[in-house]
C-alpha positions as CSV (number, residue, x, y, z in Angstrom):
1,M,99.3,95.2,76.3
2,D,102.0,93.1,78.0
3,D,103.2,95.9,79.7
4,V,100.1,96.7,81.3
5,V,99.6,95.5,84.9
6,I,96.5,97.0,86.1
7,Q,93.2,97.0,84.5
8,L,90.3,99.0,85.7
9,A,87.0,98.6,83.1
10,N,83.7,100.5,83.9
11,I,84.2,101.3,87.5
12,S,81.6,102.9,89.8
13,K,81.0,103.3,93.5
14,N,78.6,104.9,95.1
15,Y,78.3,106.0,98.4
16,G,74.5,106.2,99.6
17,N,73.2,108.5,97.1
18,N,77.0,109.9,95.9
19,K,78.2,108.7,93.5
20,V,82.1,108.7,93.4
21,L,83.2,106.7,90.6
22,D,81.2,106.9,87.4
23,D,81.9,104.3,84.9
24,I,86.0,104.7,85.0
25,S,88.3,102.7,82.8
26,L,92.1,103.4,83.4
27,E,95.3,101.5,82.8
28,F,98.4,101.4,84.9
29,K,101.9,100.5,82.9
30,K,105.2,99.2,84.5
31,G,107.6,102.2,84.6
32,T,105.3,104.5,84.7
33,I,104.2,107.3,87.4
34,Y,100.5,108.0,87.5
35,L,99.8,111.3,89.7
36,L,96.0,111.2,91.0
37,V,94.5,115.0,91.3
38,G,91.3,116.3,92.8
39,E,89.6,118.0,95.4
40,N,88.8,115.9,98.5
41,G,86.0,113.4,97.7
42,S,86.9,113.4,94.1
43,G,87.3,109.8,94.3
44,K,91.4,109.5,94.3
45,T,91.4,107.4,97.7
46,T,88.4,105.5,95.8
47,I,90.3,104.3,93.0
48,L,93.0,102.8,95.7
49,K,90.8,101.0,97.2
50,V,89.5,99.9,93.8
51,I,92.6,98.3,93.2
52,L,93.8,97.1,96.8
53,G,90.5,95.5,96.8
54,L,89.5,97.2,99.8
55,I,85.6,98.0,99.1
56,T,83.1,96.7,97.1
57,Y,82.5,98.6,93.3
58,H,81.0,97.6,90.2
59,G,83.0,96.9,87.2
60,T,86.1,94.9,86.3
61,K,89.9,94.9,87.8
62,T,92.5,93.0,86.7
63,I,96.1,92.7,88.4
64,H,99.0,91.5,86.2
65,C,101.3,90.9,89.7
66,R,101.3,89.3,92.8
67,D,102.4,92.4,94.9
68,I,101.3,95.8,95.9
69,G,103.1,98.1,98.4
70,Y,100.9,100.3,99.8
71,V,101.5,103.4,101.9
72,P,98.2,104.8,103.2
73,D,97.3,108.3,104.1
74,Q,96.8,107.2,107.6
75,L,96.8,104.1,109.8
76,H,95.0,103.4,113.3
77,F,98.5,102.0,114.7
78,P,98.7,99.2,117.9
79,Y,100.3,101.8,120.2
80,Y,101.2,99.2,122.7
81,I,103.5,97.3,120.5
82,R,107.2,98.7,119.5
83,L,108.5,100.1,116.6
84,Y,110.8,97.7,115.6
85,D,108.1,94.2,116.4
86,F,105.6,96.1,114.6
87,I,107.3,96.4,111.2
88,Y,108.6,93.0,111.7
89,N,105.2,91.3,112.2
90,L,104.1,93.1,109.0
91,G,107.1,91.3,107.0
92,L,105.8,88.0,108.4
93,I,102.6,88.5,107.2
94,K,104.1,89.6,103.7
95,S,105.7,86.1,103.7
96,I,108.9,87.5,103.9
97,K,111.7,84.6,105.3
98,Q,113.0,86.2,108.6
99,E,116.9,85.8,107.8
100,K,116.1,87.9,104.6
101,M,114.0,90.4,107.1
102,K,116.1,91.3,109.3
103,T,119.0,92.3,106.9
104,M,116.2,94.4,104.8
105,L,115.0,96.1,108.1
106,E,118.3,97.3,109.3
107,L,119.2,98.5,105.7
108,L,115.8,100.1,105.7
109,L,115.9,101.6,109.3
110,L,119.0,102.8,108.9
111,E,118.3,104.5,105.1
112,W,115.1,106.4,106.6
113,E,116.6,107.4,110.0
114,V,114.7,105.5,112.4
115,L,117.4,103.1,114.4
116,P,117.1,105.2,117.4
117,H,113.6,104.8,117.8
118,I,113.4,101.2,117.3
119,N,112.5,100.3,121.0
120,K,110.2,102.9,121.7
121,R,106.3,102.1,121.7
122,I,104.7,103.4,118.4
123,S,102.4,105.8,120.9
124,E,105.8,107.4,121.8
125,L,106.9,108.2,118.0
126,S,106.4,111.2,116.3
127,K,103.8,111.4,113.2
128,G,106.5,111.9,110.8
129,T,108.7,108.5,112.1
130,K,105.0,106.8,112.0
131,Q,104.8,108.0,108.4
132,K,109.0,106.7,107.6
133,I,107.3,103.3,109.3
134,L,104.6,103.2,106.5
135,I,107.1,104.1,103.8
136,I,109.5,101.0,105.2
137,Q,106.6,98.4,105.1
138,A,105.5,99.2,101.9
139,M,109.5,98.5,100.5
140,L,109.5,95.0,102.6
141,A,108.3,92.4,99.7
142,N,110.1,95.0,96.9
143,P,106.6,95.0,95.3
144,E,106.2,95.7,91.3
145,I,103.7,98.2,92.3
146,Y,104.0,101.1,95.1
147,I,101.1,103.2,95.7
148,F,101.6,106.1,97.9
149,D,98.5,107.8,99.1
150,E,99.9,111.5,100.5
151,A,103.0,109.9,101.5
152,L,105.2,113.2,101.9
153,N,102.4,114.2,105.0
154,G,104.8,114.5,108.1
155,L,108.1,114.1,106.6
156,D,110.6,116.9,106.7
157,Q,112.2,118.4,103.4
158,A,115.1,115.7,103.5
159,M,112.7,112.5,103.7
160,Q,110.7,114.0,101.0
161,M,113.4,114.2,98.8
162,K,114.6,110.8,99.5
163,L,111.2,109.7,99.0
164,L,111.2,111.6,95.7
165,D,114.6,109.4,95.0
166,F,113.4,106.3,95.7
167,I,110.2,106.9,93.4
168,K,112.2,107.6,90.5
169,A,114.5,104.6,91.1
170,M,111.7,102.8,91.2
171,K,110.1,103.7,87.7
172,E,113.9,103.4,86.3
173,A,113.5,100.0,87.5
174,G,110.5,99.3,86.0
175,K,108.0,99.4,88.7
176,T,104.2,101.1,88.4
177,I,104.2,104.0,91.0
178,I,100.7,105.6,91.4
179,I,100.3,108.4,93.9
180,T,97.9,110.9,95.0
181,S,98.7,114.3,96.9
182,H,98.0,117.8,97.5
183,Y,101.6,118.5,96.3
184,F,101.6,118.5,92.8
185,A,104.1,120.4,92.6
186,M,106.6,118.1,94.2
187,Y,105.7,115.7,91.4
188,K,105.5,117.4,89.0
189,Q,108.7,116.6,87.4
190,L,108.8,112.8,88.2
191,V,104.9,111.9,86.5
192,D,104.2,111.0,83.5
193,K,100.4,110.9,83.5
194,V,98.2,112.8,85.6
195,I,94.8,111.2,86.4
196,Y,92.3,114.4,86.9
197,L,89.2,113.0,88.9
198,K,86.4,115.3,89.0
199,D,82.1,114.4,89.5
200,G,83.1,110.6,89.6
201,K,84.8,110.9,85.7
202,C,88.9,111.3,85.2
203,Y,90.2,113.1,82.6
204,E,94.2,111.7,81.6
205,Q,96.9,114.2,80.6
206,F,100.4,112.8,79.9
207,N,102.6,115.5,82.2
C-alpha cells in the first residue's frame, strides 16, 4: 500500500437526476500512468474534480502527498495580464520562493518556446501558447502527481511529442500521472492502465 498515493472509495456524484459516478473505487500508484477514457459526459473530468477537491461528492478520498500539478481542459484566463506576470503570480500562490521560481521560469519558458511572448498580454496569445502556459504552471512546484485533462489540445506536433517525453520522464522519476484524452493512440505506448468509464461505472484494464 506504500506506493498508493490516491484512494477513492465508493465515490458517487449526481448532477441533478444524472448519476455521473456510481459507487466508484479506484487506487492510483506511484510511477504509474493512468488514462481515463469514455464518451463525453462519462465522468472523466468529474473524477479529476473529485481528486482536486473542486466538487462535492459522496464517498471517501485519501491523498498521500502534498502537491498536484493540474493542466485543465480549459481555463478562463485574465486577458489583461501579461504572460510572465500571470505565471509568476501562480508560482507565488504555490508558495515557491522567488529566486527559485525565477530560475525555473527561465528554463521552462525557454524549453517550451514561450520566451518571445513573455511581455504579451494573454489576450494576444494563440491557443497553443495558452496551452503551454497551463503546462508550465503545472510543473512549477515539481509535484508528485500530474493530472492532464486533454493536455494535447492546441499543441503542434513537436510540442505534443515534448509533452509525451515529459510524461515518460515523470513516470521514470516515480511520479503518478493521470490523463484524460480522446487521443488514445497518442498515449498507447506510455500508459500502464486504462480506466474506461461508462454509465457511471469504471472498468480497469492493464495496457
